[in-house]
C-alpha positions in Angstrom: 0.0 0.0 0.0 1.3 3.5 -0.9 1.8 6.3 1.7 0.1 9.6 1.8 2.0 12.4 -0.1 4.0 15.0 1.7 1.7 18.0 3.0 1.9 21.0 0.6 3.0 24.4 1.8 0.8 25.9 4.5 -1.6 28.3 3.3 -1.2 32.0 4.7 -4.7 32.2 6.0 -7.5 29.6 7.0 -9.8 28.0 4.7 -12.6 25.6 5.0 -13.1 22.2 3.2 -16.8 22.4 2.6 -17.3 18.9 1.4 -15.5 16.0 2.8 -16.2 12.2 3.4 -14.1 11.4 6.4 -16.0 8.1 6.7 -15.0 6.7 3.3 -11.9 4.7 3.1 -9.2 5.6 0.5 -8.3 3.2 -2.1 -4.5 3.2 -2.0 -3.2 4.6 1.3 -4.0 3.9 5.0 -7.2 5.3 6.3 -6.7 8.3 8.5 -8.7 8.5 11.9 -10.8 11.6 12.2 -8.2 13.1 14.6 -5.4 12.5 12.1 -7.3 13.8 9.2 -8.3 17.1 11.1 -4.6 17.6 12.5 -3.1 17.2 9.1 -5.6 19.6 7.6 -5.2 22.1 10.4 -1.3 22.0 9.9 -1.7 23.5 6.4 -4.4 25.9 7.6 -7.6 23.8 6.6 -9.1 24.4 9.8 -12.8 23.5 9.4 -14.6 20.7 7.7 -18.1 20.1 6.5 -18.6 16.3 6.8 -21.3 15.2 4.3 -23.4 12.1 4.5 -24.6 10.3 1.4 -27.0 7.7 3.0 -28.5 7.0 6.3 -25.6 5.5 8.0 -23.3 8.2 6.7 -25.6 11.0 7.7 -25.8 9.5 11.2 -22.0 9.2 11.4 -21.8 12.9 10.1 -24.0 14.1 13.0 -22.1 12.1 15.6 -18.7 13.3 14.2 -19.9 17.0 14.3 -21.1 16.4 17.9 -17.6 15.2 18.8 -15.4 17.7 17.1 -16.1 21.5 17.2 -14.2 22.2 13.9 -16.7 19.7 12.0 -20.3 20.5 11.0 -22.6 18.0 9.3 -24.5 17.7 6.1 -27.3 15.0 5.8 -29.0 13.6 2.8 -29.6 10.6 0.6 -27.2 10.8 -2.6 -29.2 11.0 -5.7 -27.9 7.4 -6.6 -29.1 6.2 -3.3 -32.7 7.4 -4.0 -33.7 4.6 -6.7 -32.1 1.8 -4.7 -34.4 2.8 -1.7 -37.4 3.4 -3.8 -37.1 -0.1 -5.4 -37.4 -1.6 -1.8 -40.1 0.7 -0.7 -37.9 2.3 1.8 -37.5 5.9 0.3 -40.1 7.7 2.4 -38.8 6.2 5.5 -35.4 7.2 4.8 -36.3 10.6 3.9 -38.2 10.9 7.1 -35.0 10.0 9.1 -32.9 12.6 7.2 -35.6 15.1 8.0 -35.2 14.3 11.7 -31.4 14.3 11.5 -31.4 17.7 9.8 -32.9 19.3 12.8 -29.8 18.8 14.9 -28.0 21.8 15.8 -24.8 20.1 14.6 -26.1 20.0 11.0 -25.6 23.0 8.8 -26.8 21.5 5.4 -29.0 19.2 3.7 -27.0 17.4 1.0 -25.6 16.2 -1.0 -28.7 15.8 -2.8 -29.5 16.4 -6.4 -29.5 14.5 -9.8 -27.0 12.2 -11.3 -27.7 11.0 -14.9 -24.3 9.5 -15.2 -24.7 6.5 -12.8 -28.6 6.3 -12.9 -30.7 5.6 -16.0 -34.0 6.6 -16.9 -35.6 4.0 -14.7 -34.3 5.6 -11.7 -35.0 9.3 -12.5 -38.5 9.6 -11.0 -37.2 8.5 -7.6 -34.1 10.9 -7.9 -36.5 13.8 -8.7 -38.8 13.0 -5.7 -36.0 12.8 -3.4 -34.3 16.0 -4.6 -37.6 17.8 -4.2 -38.0 16.7 -0.8 -34.5 17.6 0.2 -35.0 21.2 -1.1 -38.2 21.4 1.1 -36.3 20.1 4.1 -33.6 22.8 3.6 -36.1 25.4 3.4 -38.2 24.0 6.3 -35.3 23.9 8.7 -33.3 26.9 7.4 -30.4 24.6 6.2 -27.9 25.1 3.3 -28.8 22.9 0.3 -25.7 21.1 -1.1 -26.5 19.9 -4.6 -24.8 16.9 -6.5 -25.3 17.6 -10.3 -23.9 15.2 -12.8 -24.9 15.4 -16.4 -28.2 17.0 -15.3 -27.7 20.7 -15.4 -31.1 21.7 -17.0 -33.2 19.4 -14.8 -31.3 20.7 -11.6 -32.3 24.2 -12.6 -35.8 23.4 -13.4 -36.3 21.7 -10.0 -35.0 24.8 -8.3 -37.1 27.0 -10.2 -40.1 25.0 -9.5 -39.6 24.4 -5.9 -37.9 27.8 -5.1 -34.1 28.0 -4.5 -33.2 28.0 -0.8 -31.6 31.1 0.6 -28.1 29.2 0.9 -27.4 26.9 -1.8 -24.1 25.3 -2.8 -23.2 23.6 -6.1 -21.0 20.8 -4.8 -18.0 20.0 -7.1 -19.2 22.5 -9.7 -19.0 20.7 -13.2 -20.4 23.1 -15.6 -19.2 25.9 -17.8 -19.2 29.7 -17.7 -22.8 29.7 -19.1 -24.2 27.2 -16.4 -22.1 29.1 -13.7 -24.1 32.3 -14.6 -27.3 30.4 -14.4 -26.4 29.0 -10.9 -25.2 32.5 -9.7 -28.3 34.1 -11.0 -30.2 31.8 -8.6 -28.0 32.9 -5.7 -25.8 29.8 -5.5 -22.4 29.4 -4.3 -20.0 27.5 -6.6 -17.6 25.0 -4.8 -14.5 24.1 -6.8 -12.8 20.7 -6.2 -9.4 19.3 -7.4 -11.0 18.8 -10.8 -10.4 22.6 -11.6 -6.7 21.6 -11.7 -7.1 18.8 -14.4 -5.6 19.5 -17.8 -8.9 18.8 -19.6 -10.9 20.9 -17.5 -10.8 24.4 -19.2 -14.6 24.7 -18.8 -14.2 24.8 -15.0 -11.5 27.4 -15.2 -13.7 29.6 -17.4 -16.6 29.1 -14.8 -14.1 30.1 -11.9 -13.1 33.3 -13.9 -16.9 34.5 -14.2 -17.5 33.6 -10.5 -17.7 36.8 -8.2 -15.2 36.8 -5.4 -18.1 36.4 -2.8 -19.5 33.1 -4.3 -16.4 31.0 -4.5 -15.9 28.0 -2.2 -13.4 25.1 -2.3 -13.7 21.3 -1.3 -12.0 18.1 -1.7 -14.9 15.7 -1.9 -12.3 13.5 -0.2 -11.3 10.8 -0.7 -12.1 11.6 -4.4 -11.2 14.1 -6.9 -7.5 14.6 -5.8 -5.8 17.7 -7.4 -2.8 17.7 -9.7 0.0 16.4 -9.2 -1.7 13.6 -7.2 -4.7 13.1 -9.6 -5.8 9.5 -9.6 -4.8 8.9 -6.0 -6.7 9.3 -2.7 -7.5 12.9 -1.4 -7.7 14.3 2.0 -8.3 17.9 3.4 -4.7 18.6 3.8 -4.3 18.7 0.0 -6.6 21.5 -0.5 -3.7 24.2 -0.6 -2.9 22.7 -4.2 -6.3 23.5 -5.3 -6.5 27.0 -3.5 -3.2 28.0 -5.1 -4.2 26.9 -8.4 -7.6 28.9 -8.1 -5.8 32.0 -7.1 -3.8 31.9 -10.1 -6.6 31.5 -12.4 -8.6 34.2 -10.7 -5.8 36.6 -10.7 -5.6 37.0 -7.0 -3.0 36.4 -4.2 -3.2 33.2 -2.2 -4.0 35.2 0.9 -6.9 37.0 -0.8 -8.4 33.7 -2.2 -8.1 32.2 1.4 -10.1 35.1 2.9 -12.7 35.1 0.2 -13.2 31.3 0.7 -13.3 31.6 4.4 -15.8 34.3 4.5 -18.1 32.8 1.9 -18.0 29.4 3.7 -19.4 31.3 6.8 -22.1 33.0 4.6 -22.9 29.8 2.8 -23.3 27.6 5.8 -25.0 29.9 8.2 -22.2 31.4 10.1 -18.7 30.5 11.6 -17.9 27.6 13.8 -14.9 26.7 15.8 -11.5 26.2 14.0 -9.0 23.5 14.6 -5.7 25.2 15.6 
């Protein structure tokens, strides 16, 4: 088994990893404990994390972890690819009810990741995805939580659902995957755009164009760890301590200093997720 890469240079100011899966095991390196992951991140000035649930077990774990660590807040949801599986077994309504209950915890800042995924789910699963997405939008509004959207190959339908249901006051496009045109459509609806390590990929000029048109007060950064590792570690497992690679790349694309980009991201994350929470120092 490989070892984790050497940590990149520490950022000059704190930032937040607004989308992380600390409970998901990496493929090719040893699993880090929560303490190890948070300590490694804090050492490079990634001082806060949003732990995101994708199913009932993961959402319960996210809440428990946020209860145990001041620098962590939780997001709870059924991933869009989870919804058709649950619907097939007649379990979707009960699962959504439990997510609704979890969303009321004071340690939960967001409902997500929810949304639509037409890459891994075919036509037969789309009705369940749409029903689940709509209910998550309603939850976010009902409990004043941030909505975190997973959108894969479903741009137009994601926007159509938001327009129909009404976009929550705080909405984050997780791992933004569109171009400059789609970025403007999301921004027009008040969304924050969260960029992952994919923005550093050679074939991702569309993401860089989207970043260039995103106002400074709407930019977020994430890992989606253990996935979407930035260059030069693309294809290997990701962790929050690698975010400085993405932040420095984003600063160069946006024509800002790294410190300016850090301050923008930190301030925006507070706004996007309902206010600050404790840093891990």
